PDB file of N, H, CA, C and O in Angstrom:
ATOM      1  N   MET A   1     -30.656   1.304  37.477  1.00  0.00           N
ATOM      2  CA  MET A   1     -29.853   2.184  36.642  1.00  0.00           C
ATOM      3  C   MET A   1     -28.384   2.019  37.023  1.00  0.00           C
ATOM      4  O   MET A   1     -28.042   2.035  38.205  1.00  0.00           O
ATOM      5  N   ARG A   2     -27.524   1.862  36.035  1.00  0.00           N
ATOM      6  H   ARG A   2     -27.802   1.849  35.074  1.00  0.00           H
ATOM      7  CA  ARG A   2     -26.111   1.631  36.265  1.00  0.00           C
ATOM      8  C   ARG A   2     -25.350   2.953  36.199  1.00  0.00           C
ATOM      9  O   ARG A   2     -25.553   3.746  35.280  1.00  0.00           O
ATOM     10  N   ASN A   3     -24.480   3.184  37.169  1.00  0.00           N
ATOM     11  H   ASN A   3     -24.315   2.540  37.915  1.00  0.00           H
ATOM     12  CA  ASN A   3     -23.651   4.374  37.186  1.00  0.00           C
ATOM     13  C   ASN A   3     -22.495   4.165  36.212  1.00  0.00           C
ATOM     14  O   ASN A   3     -21.708   3.233  36.374  1.00  0.00           O
ATOM     15  N   THR A   4     -22.391   5.029  35.203  1.00  0.00           N
ATOM     16  H   THR A   4     -23.031   5.786  35.072  1.00  0.00           H
ATOM     17  CA  THR A   4     -21.328   4.883  34.213  1.00  0.00           C
ATOM     18  C   THR A   4     -20.187   5.876  34.436  1.00  0.00           C
ATOM     19  O   THR A   4     -19.242   5.919  33.647  1.00  0.00           O
ATOM     20  N   GLU A   5     -20.267   6.663  35.490  1.00  0.00           N
ATOM     21  H   GLU A   5     -21.034   6.628  36.130  1.00  0.00           H
ATOM     22  CA  GLU A   5     -19.204   7.621  35.771  1.00  0.00           C
ATOM     23  C   GLU A   5     -18.097   6.951  36.569  1.00  0.00           C
ATOM     24  O   GLU A   5     -18.352   6.071  37.391  1.00  0.00           O
ATOM     25  N   ALA A   6     -16.873   7.376  36.318  1.00  0.00           N
ATOM     26  H   ALA A   6     -16.666   8.090  35.650  1.00  0.00           H
ATOM     27  CA  ALA A   6     -15.726   6.835  37.036  1.00  0.00           C
ATOM     28  C   ALA A   6     -15.740   7.337  38.477  1.00  0.00           C
ATOM     29  O   ALA A   6     -16.012   8.509  38.736  1.00  0.00           O
ATOM     30  N   ASP A   7     -15.446   6.441  39.399  1.00  0.00           N
ATOM     31  H   ASP A   7     -15.225   5.489  39.188  1.00  0.00           H
ATOM     32  CA  ASP A   7     -15.389   6.809  40.816  1.00  0.00           C
ATOM     33  C   ASP A   7     -13.959   7.057  41.288  1.00  0.00           C
ATOM     34  O   ASP A   7     -13.745   7.681  42.327  1.00  0.00           O
ATOM     35  N   THR A   8     -12.994   6.577  40.536  1.00  0.00           N
ATOM     36  H   THR A   8     -13.168   6.070  39.692  1.00  0.00           H
ATOM     37  CA  THR A   8     -11.595   6.755  40.906  1.00  0.00           C
ATOM     38  C   THR A   8     -10.820   7.250  39.692  1.00  0.00           C
ATOM     39  O   THR A   8     -11.305   7.178  38.563  1.00  0.00           O
ATOM     40  N   LEU A   9      -9.623   7.748  39.932  1.00  0.00           N
ATOM     41  H   LEU A   9      -9.229   7.806  40.849  1.00  0.00           H
ATOM     42  CA  LEU A   9      -8.770   8.209  38.843  1.00  0.00           C
ATOM     43  C   LEU A   9      -8.392   7.046  37.933  1.00  0.00           C
ATOM     44  O   LEU A   9      -8.334   7.209  36.715  1.00  0.00           O
ATOM     45  N   ASP A  10      -8.134   5.880  38.508  1.00  0.00           N
ATOM     46  H   ASP A  10      -8.181   5.747  39.498  1.00  0.00           H
ATOM     47  CA  ASP A  10      -7.800   4.704  37.702  1.00  0.00           C
ATOM     48  C   ASP A  10      -8.941   4.335  36.762  1.00  0.00           C
ATOM     49  O   ASP A  10      -8.700   3.990  35.605  1.00  0.00           O
ATOM     50  N   GLU A  11     -10.181   4.403  37.244  1.00  0.00           N
ATOM     51  H   GLU A  11     -10.377   4.683  38.184  1.00  0.00           H
ATOM     52  CA  GLU A  11     -11.337   4.105  36.393  1.00  0.00           C
ATOM     53  C   GLU A  11     -11.461   5.136  35.274  1.00  0.00           C
ATOM     54  O   GLU A  11     -11.789   4.787  34.140  1.00  0.00           O
ATOM     55  N   LEU A  12     -11.205   6.384  35.585  1.00  0.00           N
ATOM     56  H   LEU A  12     -10.938   6.668  36.506  1.00  0.00           H
ATOM     57  CA  LEU A  12     -11.278   7.436  34.584  1.00  0.00           C
ATOM     58  C   LEU A  12     -10.227   7.219  33.492  1.00  0.00           C
ATOM     59  O   LEU A  12     -10.520   7.361  32.305  1.00  0.00           O
ATOM     60  N   ILE A  13      -9.014   6.877  33.896  1.00  0.00           N
ATOM     61  H   ILE A  13      -8.776   6.761  34.860  1.00  0.00           H
ATOM     62  CA  ILE A  13      -7.959   6.607  32.928  1.00  0.00           C
ATOM     63  C   ILE A  13      -8.335   5.418  32.060  1.00  0.00           C
ATOM     64  O   ILE A  13      -8.145   5.457  30.844  1.00  0.00           O
ATOM     65  N   ASP A  14      -8.867   4.360  32.668  1.00  0.00           N
ATOM     66  H   ASP A  14      -9.021   4.329  33.655  1.00  0.00           H
ATOM     67  CA  ASP A  14      -9.298   3.199  31.892  1.00  0.00           C
ATOM     68  C   ASP A  14     -10.386   3.579  30.888  1.00  0.00           C
ATOM     69  O   ASP A  14     -10.361   3.140  29.739  1.00  0.00           O
ATOM     70  N   ASP A  15     -11.334   4.394  31.330  1.00  0.00           N
ATOM     71  H   ASP A  15     -11.354   4.751  32.263  1.00  0.00           H
ATOM     72  CA  ASP A  15     -12.410   4.828  30.436  1.00  0.00           C
ATOM     73  C   ASP A  15     -11.856   5.623  29.258  1.00  0.00           C
ATOM     74  O   ASP A  15     -12.292   5.436  28.122  1.00  0.00           O
ATOM     75  N   CYS A  16     -10.895   6.510  29.525  1.00  0.00           N
ATOM     76  H   CYS A  16     -10.541   6.662  30.447  1.00  0.00           H
ATOM     77  CA  CYS A  16     -10.352   7.355  28.471  1.00  0.00           C
ATOM     78  C   CYS A  16      -9.508   6.550  27.486  1.00  0.00           C
ATOM     79  O   CYS A  16      -9.536   6.816  26.284  1.00  0.00           O
ATOM     80  N   THR A  17      -8.769   5.582  27.979  1.00  0.00           N
ATOM     81  H   THR A  17      -8.746   5.366  28.956  1.00  0.00           H
ATOM     82  CA  THR A  17      -7.936   4.792  27.074  1.00  0.00           C
ATOM     83  C   THR A  17      -8.769   3.815  26.263  1.00  0.00           C
ATOM     84  O   THR A  17      -8.299   3.297  25.250  1.00  0.00           O
ATOM     85  N   ALA A  18      -9.994   3.555  26.691  1.00  0.00           N
ATOM     86  H   ALA A  18     -10.375   3.976  27.514  1.00  0.00           H
ATOM     87  CA  ALA A  18     -10.866   2.657  25.949  1.00  0.00           C
ATOM     88  C   ALA A  18     -11.575   3.379  24.798  1.00  0.00           C
ATOM     89  O   ALA A  18     -12.254   2.739  23.995  1.00  0.00           O
ATOM     90  N   MET A  19     -11.423   4.700  24.711  1.00  0.00           N
ATOM     91  H   MET A  19     -10.872   5.220  25.363  1.00  0.00           H
ATOM     92  CA  MET A  19     -12.061   5.460  23.633  1.00  0.00           C
ATOM     93  C   MET A  19     -11.397   5.143  22.302  1.00  0.00           C
ATOM     94  O   MET A  19     -10.178   4.980  22.254  1.00  0.00           O
ATOM     95  N   PRO A  20     -12.155   5.052  21.232  1.00  0.00           N
ATOM     96  CA  PRO A  20     -11.558   4.830  19.909  1.00  0.00           C
ATOM     97  C   PRO A  20     -10.609   5.969  19.550  1.00  0.00           C
ATOM     98  O   PRO A  20     -10.838   7.119  19.926  1.00  0.00           O
ATOM     99  N   ALA A  21      -9.563   5.649  18.837  1.00  0.00           N
ATOM    100  H   ALA A  21      -9.377   4.715  18.532  1.00  0.00           H
ATOM    101  CA  ALA A  21      -8.538   6.632  18.486  1.00  0.00           C
ATOM    102  C   ALA A  21      -9.112   7.826  17.731  1.00  0.00           C
ATOM    103  O   ALA A  21      -8.636   8.947  17.905  1.00  0.00           O
ATOM    104  N   GLU A  22     -10.127   7.606  16.896  1.00  0.00           N
ATOM    105  H   GLU A  22     -10.514   6.694  16.755  1.00  0.00           H
ATOM    106  CA  GLU A  22     -10.675   8.727  16.127  1.00  0.00           C
ATOM    107  C   GLU A  22     -11.408   9.747  16.994  1.00  0.00           C
ATOM    108  O   GLU A  22     -11.672  10.861  16.542  1.00  0.00           O
ATOM    109  N   LEU A  23     -11.739   9.385  18.225  1.00  0.00           N
ATOM    110  H   LEU A  23     -11.524   8.480  18.593  1.00  0.00           H
ATOM    111  CA  LEU A  23     -12.396  10.323  19.137  1.00  0.00           C
ATOM    112  C   LEU A  23     -11.405  11.056  20.035  1.00  0.00           C
ATOM    113  O   LEU A  23     -11.768  12.022  20.706  1.00  0.00           O
ATOM    114  N   ARG A  24     -10.166  10.602  20.046  1.00  0.00           N
ATOM    115  H   ARG A  24      -9.871   9.818  19.500  1.00  0.00           H
ATOM    116  CA  ARG A  24      -9.140  11.236  20.870  1.00  0.00           C
ATOM    117  C   ARG A  24      -8.372  12.245  20.036  1.00  0.00           C
ATOM    118  O   ARG A  24      -7.953  11.932  18.921  1.00  0.00           O
ATOM    119  N   PRO A  25      -8.176  13.462  20.561  1.00  0.00           N
ATOM    120  CA  PRO A  25      -7.441  14.464  19.789  1.00  0.00           C
ATOM    121  C   PRO A  25      -5.965  14.091  19.682  1.00  0.00           C
ATOM    122  O   PRO A  25      -5.420  13.410  20.550  1.00  0.00           O
ATOM    123  N   THR A  26      -5.338  14.539  18.622  1.00  0.00           N
ATOM    124  H   THR A  26      -5.781  15.093  17.916  1.00  0.00           H
ATOM    125  CA  THR A  26      -3.906  14.361  18.458  1.00  0.00           C
ATOM    126  C   THR A  26      -3.239  15.718  18.570  1.00  0.00           C
ATOM    127  O   THR A  26      -3.908  16.749  18.510  1.00  0.00           O
ATOM    128  N   ALA A  27      -1.947  15.723  18.730  1.00  0.00           N
ATOM    129  H   ALA A  27      -1.403  14.885  18.779  1.00  0.00           H
ATOM    130  CA  ALA A  27      -1.214  16.986  18.894  1.00  0.00           C
ATOM    131  C   ALA A  27      -1.411  17.901  17.691  1.00  0.00           C
ATOM    132  O   ALA A  27      -1.375  19.122  17.842  1.00  0.00           O
ATOM    133  N   GLY A  28      -1.617  17.342  16.506  1.00  0.00           N
ATOM    134  H   GLY A  28      -1.645  16.350  16.384  1.00  0.00           H
ATOM    135  CA  GLY A  28      -1.781  18.151  15.311  1.00  0.00           C
ATOM    136  C   GLY A  28      -3.093  18.909  15.279  1.00  0.00           C
ATOM    137  O   GLY A  28      -3.226  19.856  14.504  1.00  0.00           O
ATOM    138  N   GLU A  29      -4.058  18.530  16.084  1.00  0.00           N
ATOM    139  H   GLU A  29      -3.950  17.761  16.713  1.00  0.00           H
ATOM    140  CA  GLU A  29      -5.362  19.175  16.081  1.00  0.00           C
ATOM    141  C   GLU A  29      -5.466  20.343  17.052  1.00  0.00           C
ATOM    142  O   GLU A  29      -6.488  21.028  17.090  1.00  0.00           O
ATOM    143  N   LEU A  30      -4.427  20.574  17.831  1.00  0.00           N
ATOM    144  H   LEU A  30      -3.597  20.017  17.800  1.00  0.00           H
ATOM    145  CA  LEU A  30      -4.467  21.663  18.800  1.00  0.00           C
ATOM    146  C   LEU A  30      -4.303  23.000  18.090  1.00  0.00           C
ATOM    147  O   LEU A  30      -3.530  23.102  17.137  1.00  0.00           O
ATOM    148  N   PRO A  31      -5.018  24.024  18.539  1.00  0.00           N
ATOM    149  CA  PRO A  31      -4.859  25.337  17.911  1.00  0.00           C
ATOM    150  C   PRO A  31      -3.486  25.914  18.227  1.00  0.00           C
ATOM    151  O   PRO A  31      -2.873  25.574  19.239  1.00  0.00           O
ATOM    152  N   GLU A  32      -3.018  26.786  17.354  1.00  0.00           N
ATOM    153  H   GLU A  32      -3.516  27.063  16.533  1.00  0.00           H
ATOM    154  CA  GLU A  32      -1.734  27.429  17.595  1.00  0.00           C
ATOM    155  C   GLU A  32      -1.848  28.378  18.779  1.00  0.00           C
ATOM    156  O   GLU A  32      -2.895  28.983  19.013  1.00  0.00           O
ATOM    157  N   MET A  33      -0.752  28.495  19.521  1.00  0.00           N
ATOM    158  H   MET A  33       0.098  28.004  19.331  1.00  0.00           H
ATOM    159  CA  MET A  33      -0.742  29.408  20.662  1.00  0.00           C
ATOM    160  C   MET A  33      -0.748  30.841  20.161  1.00  0.00           C
ATOM    161  O   MET A  33      -0.175  31.139  19.113  1.00  0.00           O
ATOM    162  N   ARG A  34      -1.379  31.707  20.888  1.00  0.00           N
ATOM    163  H   ARG A  34      -1.845  31.464  21.740  1.00  0.00           H
ATOM    164  CA  ARG A  34      -1.402  33.116  20.532  1.00  0.00           C
ATOM    165  C   ARG A  34      -1.082  33.938  21.771  1.00  0.00           C
ATOM    166  O   ARG A  34      -1.200  33.454  22.896  1.00  0.00           O
ATOM    167  N   ALA A  35      -0.688  35.148  21.563  1.00  0.00           N
ATOM    168  H   ALA A  35      -0.592  35.542  20.649  1.00  0.00           H
ATOM    169  CA  ALA A  35      -0.347  36.032  22.675  1.00  0.00           C
ATOM    170  C   ALA A  35      -1.613  36.381  23.461  1.00  0.00           C
ATOM    171  O   ALA A  35      -2.679  36.593  22.884  1.00  0.00           O
ATOM    172  N   ALA A  36      -1.477  36.433  24.752  1.00  0.00           N
ATOM    173  H   ALA A  36      -0.610  36.261  25.220  1.00  0.00           H
ATOM    174  CA  ALA A  36      -2.613  36.791  25.601  1.00  0.00           C
ATOM    175  C   ALA A  36      -2.930  38.274  25.424  1.00  0.00           C
ATOM    176  O   ALA A  36      -2.035  39.101  25.250  1.00  0.00           O
ATOM    177  N   SER A  37      -4.202  38.583  25.473  1.00  0.00           N
ATOM    178  H   SER A  37      -4.929  37.911  25.615  1.00  0.00           H
ATOM    179  CA  SER A  37      -4.590  39.988  25.374  1.00  0.00           C
ATOM    180  C   SER A  37      -4.323  40.666  26.719  1.00  0.00           C
ATOM    181  O   SER A  37      -4.355  40.012  27.761  1.00  0.00           O
ATOM    182  N   PRO A  38      -4.065  41.951  26.696  1.00  0.00           N
ATOM    183  CA  PRO A  38      -3.794  42.651  27.955  1.00  0.00           C
ATOM    184  C   PRO A  38      -5.004  42.584  28.889  1.00  0.00           C
ATOM    185  O   PRO A  38      -6.155  42.642  28.454  1.00  0.00           O
ATOM    186  N   SER A  39      -4.716  42.464  30.148  1.00  0.00           N
ATOM    187  H   SER A  39      -3.782  42.417  30.501  1.00  0.00           H
ATOM    188  CA  SER A  39      -5.784  42.357  31.139  1.00  0.00           C
ATOM    189  C   SER A  39      -6.424  43.717  31.394  1.00  0.00           C
ATOM    190  O   SER A  39      -5.727  44.724  31.521  1.00  0.00           O
ATOM    191  N   PRO A  40      -7.769  43.742  31.469  1.00  0.00           N
ATOM    192  CA  PRO A  40      -8.436  45.011  31.773  1.00  0.00           C
ATOM    193  C   PRO A  40      -8.400  45.344  33.270  1.00  0.00           C
ATOM    194  O   PRO A  40      -8.813  46.431  33.672  1.00  0.00           O
ATOM    195  N   TRP A  41      -7.910  44.415  34.090  1.00  0.00           N
ATOM    196  H   TRP A  41      -7.574  43.532  33.763  1.00  0.00           H
ATOM    197  CA  TRP A  41      -7.908  44.620  35.531  1.00  0.00           C
ATOM    198  C   TRP A  41      -6.743  45.501  35.946  1.00  0.00           C
ATOM    199  O   TRP A  41      -5.631  45.362  35.438  1.00  0.00           O
ATOM    200  N   GLN A  42      -7.007  46.395  36.861  1.00  0.00           N
ATOM    201  H   GLN A  42      -7.910  46.508  37.274  1.00  0.00           H
ATOM    202  CA  GLN A  42      -5.996  47.304  37.388  1.00  0.00           C
ATOM    203  C   GLN A  42      -5.978  47.173  38.908  1.00  0.00           C
ATOM    204  O   GLN A  42      -7.027  47.014  39.533  1.00  0.00           O
ATOM    205  N   VAL A  43      -4.800  47.239  39.494  1.00  0.00           N
ATOM    206  H   VAL A  43      -3.948  47.368  38.986  1.00  0.00           H
ATOM    207  CA  VAL A  43      -4.682  47.238  40.953  1.00  0.00           C
ATOM    208  C   VAL A  43      -4.664  48.692  41.390  1.00  0.00           C
ATOM    209  O   VAL A  43      -3.752  49.448  41.057  1.00  0.00           O
ATOM    210  N   THR A  44      -5.681  49.063  42.136  1.00  0.00           N
ATOM    211  H   THR A  44      -6.422  48.449  42.406  1.00  0.00           H
ATOM    212  CA  THR A  44      -5.787  50.448  42.595  1.00  0.00           C
ATOM    213  C   THR A  44      -5.312  50.559  44.035  1.00  0.00           C
ATOM    214  O   THR A  44      -5.101  49.555  44.715  1.00  0.00           O
ATOM    215  N   ASP A  45      -5.149  51.775  44.479  1.00  0.00           N
ATOM    216  H   ASP A  45      -5.320  52.591  43.927  1.00  0.00           H
ATOM    217  CA  ASP A  45      -4.763  52.000  45.880  1.00  0.00           C
ATOM    218  C   ASP A  45      -5.827  51.454  46.831  1.00  0.00           C
ATOM    219  O   ASP A  45      -5.500  50.988  47.923  1.00  0.00           O
ATOM    220  N   ALA A  46      -7.091  51.508  46.429  1.00  0.00           N
ATOM    221  H   ALA A  46      -7.357  51.887  45.542  1.00  0.00           H
ATOM    222  CA  ALA A  46      -8.172  50.983  47.269  1.00  0.00           C
ATOM    223  C   ALA A  46      -8.034  49.468  47.429  1.00  0.00           C
ATOM    224  O   ALA A  46      -8.279  48.933  48.510  1.00  0.00           O
ATOM    225  N   CYS A  47      -7.641  48.775  46.350  1.00  0.00           N
ATOM    226  H   CYS A  47      -7.442  49.210  45.472  1.00  0.00           H
ATOM    227  CA  CYS A  47      -7.431  47.321  46.438  1.00  0.00           C
ATOM    228  C   CYS A  47      -6.278  46.999  47.384  1.00  0.00           C
ATOM    229  O   CYS A  47      -6.377  46.096  48.214  1.00  0.00           O
ATOM    230  N   VAL A  48      -5.192  47.744  47.249  1.00  0.00           N
ATOM    231  H   VAL A  48      -5.112  48.477  46.574  1.00  0.00           H
ATOM    232  CA  VAL A  48      -4.032  47.518  48.101  1.00  0.00           C
ATOM    233  C   VAL A  48      -4.394  47.776  49.561  1.00  0.00           C
ATOM    234  O   VAL A  48      -3.950  47.040  50.442  1.00  0.00           O
ATOM    235  N   ALA A  49      -5.180  48.792  49.828  1.00  0.00           N
ATOM    236  H   ALA A  49      -5.540  49.390  49.112  1.00  0.00           H
ATOM    237  CA  ALA A  49      -5.559  49.131  51.195  1.00  0.00           C
ATOM    238  C   ALA A  49      -6.385  48.020  51.842  1.00  0.00           C
ATOM    239  O   ALA A  49      -6.323  47.829  53.057  1.00  0.00           O
ATOM    240  N   GLN A  50      -7.161  47.281  51.033  1.00  0.00           N
ATOM    241  H   GLN A  50      -7.211  47.436  50.047  1.00  0.00           H
ATOM    242  CA  GLN A  50      -7.983  46.206  51.588  1.00  0.00           C
ATOM    243  C   GLN A  50      -7.133  45.073  52.156  1.00  0.00           C
ATOM    244  O   GLN A  50      -7.555  44.398  53.095  1.00  0.00           O
ATOM    245  N   VAL A  51      -5.958  44.860  51.605  1.00  0.00           N
ATOM    246  H   VAL A  51      -5.616  45.408  50.842  1.00  0.00           H
ATOM    247  CA  VAL A  51      -5.108  43.761  52.060  1.00  0.00           C
ATOM    248  C   VAL A  51      -3.827  44.257  52.722  1.00  0.00           C
ATOM    249  O   VAL A  51      -2.873  43.496  52.889  1.00  0.00           O
ATOM    250  N   ASP A  52      -3.808  45.522  53.095  1.00  0.00           N
ATOM    251  H   ASP A  52      -4.583  46.139  52.960  1.00  0.00           H
ATOM    252  CA  ASP A  52      -2.607  46.132  53.667  1.00  0.00           C
ATOM    253  C   ASP A  52      -2.109  45.393  54.895  1.00  0.00           C
ATOM    254  O   ASP A  52      -0.901  45.224  55.059  1.00  0.00           O
ATOM    255  N   ASP A  53      -3.008  44.951  55.760  1.00  0.00           N
ATOM    256  H   ASP A  53      -3.989  45.089  55.627  1.00  0.00           H
ATOM    257  CA  ASP A  53      -2.607  44.269  56.991  1.00  0.00           C
ATOM    258  C   ASP A  53      -2.697  42.754  56.886  1.00  0.00           C
ATOM    259  O   ASP A  53      -2.803  42.075  57.908  1.00  0.00           O
ATOM    260  N   LEU A  54      -2.659  42.213  55.686  1.00  0.00           N
ATOM    261  H   LEU A  54      -2.573  42.765  54.856  1.00  0.00           H
ATOM    262  CA  LEU A  54      -2.808  40.773  55.474  1.00  0.00           C
ATOM    263  C   LEU A  54      -1.737  39.979  56.213  1.00  0.00           C
ATOM    264  O   LEU A  54      -2.030  38.902  56.731  1.00  0.00           O
ATOM    265  N   ASP A  55      -0.512  40.476  56.276  1.00  0.00           N
ATOM    266  H   ASP A  55      -0.274  41.352  55.855  1.00  0.00           H
ATOM    267  CA  ASP A  55       0.556  39.752  56.949  1.00  0.00           C
ATOM    268  C   ASP A  55       0.237  39.460  58.414  1.00  0.00           C
ATOM    269  O   ASP A  55       0.760  38.499  58.978  1.00  0.00           O
ATOM    270  N   ALA A  56      -0.600  40.262  59.026  1.00  0.00           N
ATOM    271  H   ALA A  56      -1.025  41.043  58.568  1.00  0.00           H
ATOM    272  CA  ALA A  56      -0.960  40.042  60.420  1.00  0.00           C
ATOM    273  C   ALA A  56      -1.800  38.777  60.584  1.00  0.00           C
ATOM    274  O   ALA A  56      -1.844  38.209  61.675  1.00  0.00           O
ATOM    275  N   TYR A  57      -2.463  38.329  59.528  1.00  0.00           N
ATOM    276  H   TYR A  57      -2.427  38.791  58.642  1.00  0.00           H
ATOM    277  CA  TYR A  57      -3.320  37.149  59.608  1.00  0.00           C
ATOM    278  C   TYR A  57      -2.628  35.862  59.180  1.00  0.00           C
ATOM    279  O   TYR A  57      -3.159  34.773  59.396  1.00  0.00           O
ATOM    280  N   VAL A  58      -1.470  35.974  58.587  1.00  0.00           N
ATOM    281  H   VAL A  58      -1.038  36.859  58.411  1.00  0.00           H
ATOM    282  CA  VAL A  58      -0.761  34.786  58.067  1.00  0.00           C
ATOM    283  C   VAL A  58       0.080  34.150  59.127  1.00  0.00           C
ATOM    284  O   VAL A  58       0.742  33.145  58.868  1.00  0.00           O
TER     285      VAL A  58
END
């Protein structure tokens, strides 16, 4: 069985450039950017307390 996966970055680049143009996306096919939705995550006092002494470990 032959390994068809690239082992190096150079091999990966060669593999990608060998793809037919119709299989490669063009800039016109990218979706339009949209605003990010607000994050549901909140930093609470309990979270801050967990890392309060972090500077002592750095």
